[in-house]
C-alpha positions as CSV (number, residue, x, y, z in Angstrom):
1,M,-0.1,0.1,-0.1
2,K,3.2,2.3,0.5
3,K,3.4,2.0,-3.2
4,L,0.2,4.6,-3.6
5,I,2.0,7.6,-1.4
6,F,5.3,7.0,-3.2
7,S,4.1,10.0,-5.7
8,L,3.4,12.3,-2.6
9,L,7.1,13.0,-2.2
10,T,10.0,14.7,-4.1
11,I,12.9,14.7,-1.8
12,T,16.3,16.1,-1.5
13,L,19.3,14.5,-0.2
14,F,20.1,14.7,3.1
15,S,23.0,14.3,5.7
16,C,22.4,13.1,9.1
17,S,23.7,15.7,11.6
18,S,24.2,13.6,14.5
19,D,28.2,13.5,15.2
20,S,29.1,10.4,13.9
21,S,32.1,10.2,16.2
22,S,30.1,9.9,19.5
23,T,30.8,6.3,21.1
24,P,27.3,4.1,20.7
25,Q,25.4,3.6,23.6
26,P,25.0,-0.3,24.5
27,V,21.5,-1.6,23.7
28,V,19.3,-2.8,26.6
29,E,18.4,-6.2,25.7
30,D,14.5,-6.3,25.9
31,T,12.4,-9.5,25.0
32,F,9.8,-7.7,23.8
33,I,10.4,-4.9,20.8
34,R,8.5,-1.5,20.8
35,G,9.6,-0.4,17.5
36,A,8.8,2.2,15.6
37,D,8.9,3.1,12.0
38,M,11.0,6.4,11.1
39,S,12.2,5.8,7.6
40,F,11.1,9.3,6.7
41,L,12.8,11.3,9.5
42,P,16.2,12.0,7.4
43,L,13.5,13.3,4.4
44,I,11.7,15.7,7.4
45,E,14.5,16.7,9.0
46,S,16.3,18.0,6.1
47,E,12.9,20.2,5.3
48,G,13.6,21.9,8.8
49,T,10.4,20.1,10.9
50,I,11.0,20.8,14.1
51,Y,9.7,17.6,16.4
52,K,8.4,18.6,20.3
53,H,7.7,17.0,23.3
54,N,5.5,18.9,25.9
55,N,5.8,21.6,23.2
56,Q,9.4,21.8,23.4
57,A,11.8,21.2,20.6
58,E,13.3,17.9,21.1
59,D,15.0,15.7,18.7
60,A,12.6,12.6,17.7
61,I,14.5,9.7,18.5
62,T,15.3,10.9,21.8
63,T,11.5,11.0,22.2
64,L,11.2,7.7,21.4
65,K,13.9,6.4,23.8
66,N,12.3,8.2,26.8
67,A,8.9,6.9,25.8
68,G,10.0,3.7,25.9
69,C,10.5,2.4,22.3
70,N,13.5,-0.1,22.4
71,A,14.0,-0.6,18.2
72,I,13.8,2.0,15.4
73,R,12.7,0.4,12.2
74,I,14.3,2.0,8.6
75,R,13.4,0.7,4.8
76,L,16.4,0.3,2.7
77,W,16.1,0.3,-1.3
78,Q,18.8,-0.5,-3.5
79,N,19.4,2.4,-5.7
80,P,16.7,4.8,-5.3
81,S,16.7,7.9,-7.6
82,D,16.9,10.8,-5.2
83,G,19.0,8.9,-2.5
84,H,16.7,8.8,0.4
85,S,15.8,5.7,2.0
86,G,19.3,4.8,-0.1
87,L,22.3,3.0,1.6
88,A,24.4,6.0,2.6
89,E,21.0,7.5,4.4
90,V,20.4,4.6,5.7
91,K,23.5,3.8,6.9
92,A,23.5,7.6,8.5
93,L,20.1,6.9,10.1
94,A,21.1,3.5,11.9
95,L,24.1,4.9,13.8
96,R,22.8,7.8,14.7
97,V,20.1,5.3,16.2
98,K,22.9,3.1,17.5
99,Q,24.3,6.3,19.3
100,A,21.0,6.3,21.1
101,G,21.3,2.6,22.3
102,L,18.0,1.2,20.4
103,K,17.7,-1.6,18.1
104,V,18.2,-1.0,14.5
105,W,15.2,-2.7,12.3
106,L,16.4,-2.4,8.6
107,T,13.7,-3.4,6.2
108,V,15.3,-4.2,2.9
109,H,12.7,-3.9,-0.1
110,Y,15.4,-5.4,-2.4
111,S,14.1,-3.0,-5.3
112,D,14.3,1.3,-5.8
113,T,11.5,1.7,-4.8
114,W,8.6,1.0,-2.4
115,A,7.9,-3.6,-2.5
116,D,4.3,-4.3,-1.5
117,P,2.0,-7.2,-2.1
118,G,1.3,-5.9,-5.1
119,N,4.8,-4.5,-6.1
120,Q,8.1,-5.7,-6.3
121,T,9.9,-4.2,-9.0
122,K,14.1,-5.6,-9.2
123,P,16.3,-3.1,-8.9
124,A,16.9,-1.2,-12.1
125,A,20.9,-2.7,-11.8
126,W,19.4,-6.2,-11.4
127,Q,17.5,-6.3,-14.2
128,S,18.9,-8.4,-17.0
129,L,20.7,-10.7,-14.7
130,S,20.5,-14.3,-15.2
131,F,18.4,-16.0,-12.2
132,T,22.3,-17.8,-11.1
133,D,23.7,-14.1,-11.3
134,L,20.6,-12.9,-9.3
135,K,21.7,-15.0,-6.9
136,T,24.9,-13.7,-6.5
137,A,23.5,-9.9,-6.4
138,V,20.9,-11.0,-3.9
139,A,23.9,-12.8,-1.3
140,T,26.8,-10.1,-2.4
141,Y,24.1,-6.9,-1.8
142,T,22.8,-8.7,2.0
143,T,26.5,-8.9,3.0
144,Q,27.2,-5.4,1.9
145,I,24.2,-4.6,4.5
146,M,25.4,-6.6,7.1
147,T,28.9,-5.3,6.8
148,E,28.3,-1.8,7.3
149,I,25.2,-1.3,9.3
150,N,24.8,-4.7,11.1
151,P,21.3,-4.6,12.0
152,D,19.9,-6.0,15.1
153,I,16.6,-7.3,12.8
154,I,17.2,-7.8,9.6
155,Q,13.9,-8.4,7.0
156,I,14.2,-10.2,3.8
157,G,11.8,-8.1,1.7
158,N,9.2,-6.4,2.7
159,E,5.2,-7.5,2.4
160,T,6.3,-10.4,0.9
161,N,3.0,-12.0,0.1
162,D,3.7,-13.4,-3.0
163,G,7.3,-13.4,-3.0
164,M,9.7,-10.4,-4.3
165,L,12.0,-9.8,-7.1
166,W,9.5,-10.3,-9.7
167,P,9.5,-12.3,-12.3
168,E,12.0,-14.8,-11.0
169,G,11.0,-14.8,-7.3
170,K,6.6,-14.2,-7.7
171,L,6.2,-17.4,-5.3
172,S,3.1,-18.3,-6.6
173,T,4.7,-19.0,-10.3
174,N,8.2,-19.5,-9.0
175,E,8.5,-20.7,-5.8
176,S,11.4,-22.8,-6.0
177,Q,13.5,-19.6,-7.2
178,Y,11.9,-17.2,-4.5
179,L,12.8,-19.7,-2.0
180,Q,16.3,-20.4,-3.5
181,L,16.1,-16.0,-3.5
182,V,15.5,-15.6,0.0
183,S,17.8,-18.8,0.9
184,S,20.8,-16.8,-0.6
185,A,19.9,-13.4,1.5
186,T,19.6,-15.8,4.5
187,A,23.0,-17.6,4.5
188,A,24.6,-13.6,3.9
189,V,23.5,-12.7,6.9
190,R,24.1,-16.2,9.0
191,S,27.9,-15.7,7.7
192,K,28.4,-12.0,8.8
193,S,26.6,-12.5,11.7
194,S,25.5,-14.9,14.7
195,T,23.1,-12.6,16.6
196,A,21.0,-10.5,14.4
197,K,17.4,-12.1,13.7
198,I,16.3,-12.5,10.3
199,M,12.8,-11.4,9.8
200,L,10.2,-12.4,7.0
201,H,7.1,-10.5,6.3
202,F,3.5,-10.9,5.1
203,A,0.7,-8.2,4.6
204,G,-2.4,-9.0,6.5
205,I,-4.4,-12.1,8.3
206,T,-5.9,-14.1,5.2
207,G,-3.6,-16.3,3.5
208,S,-0.7,-15.6,5.8
209,D,-0.6,-19.5,7.0
210,W,-0.4,-20.0,3.0
211,F,2.8,-18.1,2.6
212,F,4.6,-19.4,6.3
213,S,3.9,-22.9,5.1
214,K,5.7,-22.0,1.9
215,V,8.9,-20.8,3.8
216,A,8.7,-23.4,6.6
217,N,12.2,-24.8,5.5
218,I,13.8,-21.4,5.0
219,D,16.4,-20.1,8.3
220,Y,15.0,-17.3,10.1
221,D,13.5,-16.5,13.5
222,Y,10.3,-13.8,13.6
223,I,7.3,-14.4,11.7
224,G,6.5,-10.4,11.1
225,L,2.5,-9.3,9.6
226,S,1.1,-5.9,8.9
227,Y,-2.1,-5.4,10.5
228,Y,-3.7,-2.4,9.7
229,P,-7.7,-2.7,10.5
230,I,-8.7,-0.7,7.1
231,Y,-7.3,-3.4,5.0
232,H,-6.8,-6.4,7.4
233,G,-9.9,-6.5,9.3
234,K,-11.3,-4.8,12.6
235,N,-11.4,-8.2,14.4
236,L,-8.3,-7.8,17.1
237,A,-9.0,-11.4,18.6
238,T,-8.5,-13.0,15.1
239,L,-5.4,-11.3,14.9
240,Q,-4.5,-12.7,18.1
241,S,-5.7,-16.5,17.1
242,T,-3.7,-15.8,14.1
243,I,-0.8,-14.8,16.1
244,N,-0.6,-18.1,18.7
245,S,-1.5,-20.4,15.7
246,L,1.3,-19.1,13.3
247,G,4.1,-19.1,16.4
248,Q,2.7,-22.4,17.0
249,L,2.7,-24.2,13.9
250,Y,6.0,-23.2,12.6
251,N,7.9,-22.8,16.0
252,K,8.6,-18.8,15.5
253,K,8.1,-15.9,17.2
254,V,5.9,-13.2,16.2
255,L,5.8,-9.3,15.3
256,I,3.4,-7.0,14.4
257,A,5.9,-5.2,11.9
258,E,3.4,-2.5,10.8
259,T,0.4,-0.9,12.2
260,A,-0.9,2.2,12.8
261,Y,-4.0,4.5,13.7
262,P,-5.6,7.6,13.4
263,F,-5.5,10.3,16.5
264,T,-8.3,12.4,14.0
265,F,-10.1,12.5,11.0
266,G,-8.7,16.0,10.6
267,Y,-5.7,17.1,8.3
268,N,-3.2,19.2,8.2
269,D,-2.4,19.9,4.4
270,Y,-3.8,19.3,0.9
271,T,-2.2,16.0,0.6
272,N,-5.0,13.3,0.4
273,N,-5.1,11.3,3.2
274,I,-5.7,7.4,3.9
275,I,-7.8,7.3,6.5
276,G,-10.7,9.5,7.0
277,L,-14.0,7.7,7.7
278,D,-15.9,5.6,10.7
279,N,-16.2,3.0,8.6
280,Q,-12.4,2.4,8.1
281,I,-11.3,1.7,12.1
282,I,-12.5,-0.2,15.1
283,P,-15.6,1.2,16.8
284,A,-14.1,0.7,20.3
285,F,-11.6,2.8,19.3
286,P,-12.4,6.2,17.8
287,A,-10.4,8.3,15.9
288,T,-8.9,10.8,19.1
289,E,-6.0,10.7,21.1
290,T,-7.7,8.4,23.4
291,G,-8.7,6.2,20.5
292,Q,-5.3,6.3,18.9
293,K,-4.0,5.0,22.7
294,G,-6.6,2.6,23.0
295,F,-5.9,0.9,19.8
296,L,-2.0,0.2,20.2
297,S,-2.2,-0.5,23.8
298,A,-4.5,-3.4,22.7
299,I,-2.3,-4.3,19.8
300,K,0.4,-4.1,22.4
301,N,-1.3,-6.0,25.3
302,G,-3.1,-8.7,22.9
303,L,0.9,-9.8,21.9
304,T,2.0,-10.2,25.5
305,Q,-1.0,-12.4,26.2
306,S,-0.2,-14.6,23.3
307,T,1.9,-17.6,23.1
308,S,4.1,-16.2,20.5
309,G,4.2,-12.5,20.5
310,I,7.4,-10.7,20.8
311,G,7.0,-7.4,19.5
312,F,5.3,-4.3,17.7
313,C,6.0,-1.5,15.4
314,Y,4.0,2.0,14.7
315,W,4.5,2.9,11.1
316,G,4.3,6.3,9.5
317,T,5.8,7.3,13.6
318,E,6.8,10.6,12.0
319,W,5.0,11.5,9.0
320,V,3.5,15.2,10.1
321,A,1.9,17.2,7.3
322,F,6.1,18.8,7.0
323,R,5.6,20.8,4.4
324,G,2.9,23.1,5.4
325,P,-0.7,23.3,5.3
326,T,-0.6,23.9,1.7
327,A,1.4,21.1,0.4
328,T,0.0,18.9,-2.1
329,N,2.5,16.4,-2.0
330,G,2.9,16.5,1.8
331,S,1.7,13.2,4.1
332,S,-1.1,11.5,3.9
333,W,-0.7,9.9,7.3
334,E,-0.3,13.0,9.3
335,N,-3.4,12.1,11.5
336,Q,-2.2,8.7,12.1
337,A,1.2,9.9,13.0
338,L,2.4,9.9,16.6
339,W,3.2,13.6,16.6
340,D,-0.3,15.9,16.4
341,F,-0.7,18.4,14.1
342,N,1.9,21.3,15.8
343,N,4.8,18.5,16.1
344,N,4.0,18.1,19.5
345,A,4.6,14.4,20.5
346,L,1.2,12.4,21.4
347,P,-0.4,10.5,24.0
348,A,-0.1,7.1,22.5
349,M,3.6,7.0,23.1
350,D,3.1,6.0,26.1
351,V,2.5,2.8,24.9
352,F,6.3,2.0,24.3
353,N,6.4,1.9,27.7
354,A,8.4,-1.6,29.1
355,N,4.9,-3.0,31.5
């Protein structure tokens, strides 16, 4: 679904302002992951946006850490046309996250742009490769990522409901080749790290059992699911039963790798929002600050009470209306961010606490 919003972005290269010479803080080991996707942060900061906590300017990563967030998720594109979400930018942001003492969770799209259930386009540089050379390219690229960034968690693909690196890696038509490509990537991760956790990622609930049955013999650690009520249903009991059944059947820990919820149906720029109607959300959680916090609390509690849940990640955490109120290429997500229309941290951040 993120492919739909790619055309909204017109972006410039950003260099992280953190002092790269700082000594990274030790990561506190937690058994439960409380993550926030912050992939837009370099872009948004490069255009002058200031985030706040209690109406005072504060580094967004600091605000999240103080709230109890312990992992930052970052997407990685192979060779994006404008450099954003490319290796150089992601490496700088990952260093900043490590300096804050937080886990780095990389979402490797194996594409130059958004990869999702309907779009898994090979990087331009790999378009003409033979299948053998494509496997080699995946291994080489994954090895480079592990060498230069060394994430704590690495996703092999993003929302790979029907595989990745199409057409060669399209699961429904080239199952064997998809499994070979994933195995090439996981082997590269294992060769570089004995501690990094490998995740495979499916968007939604329906069909997840089919997907994870196909990858049952792959060497990986975590099952990742996207869960948005607008796309994946409004029954949290069904979500929890799916988490339990997948975890037990495949002997894996399960994370909600992406979720989000509105704190208002209002808007703060002229970019159309993804969500704005009552029938798109769960009735028990209205589109209010309290409702947003209640939804995220329910997600967290469902995971902690499940037999297999090990964490969650909020998506679009930072995607405020950063280009001003008249922008038509700003944010389609500002009413689901975790900072309000004054860029002040919202109460839902309290859910990142360790309790």
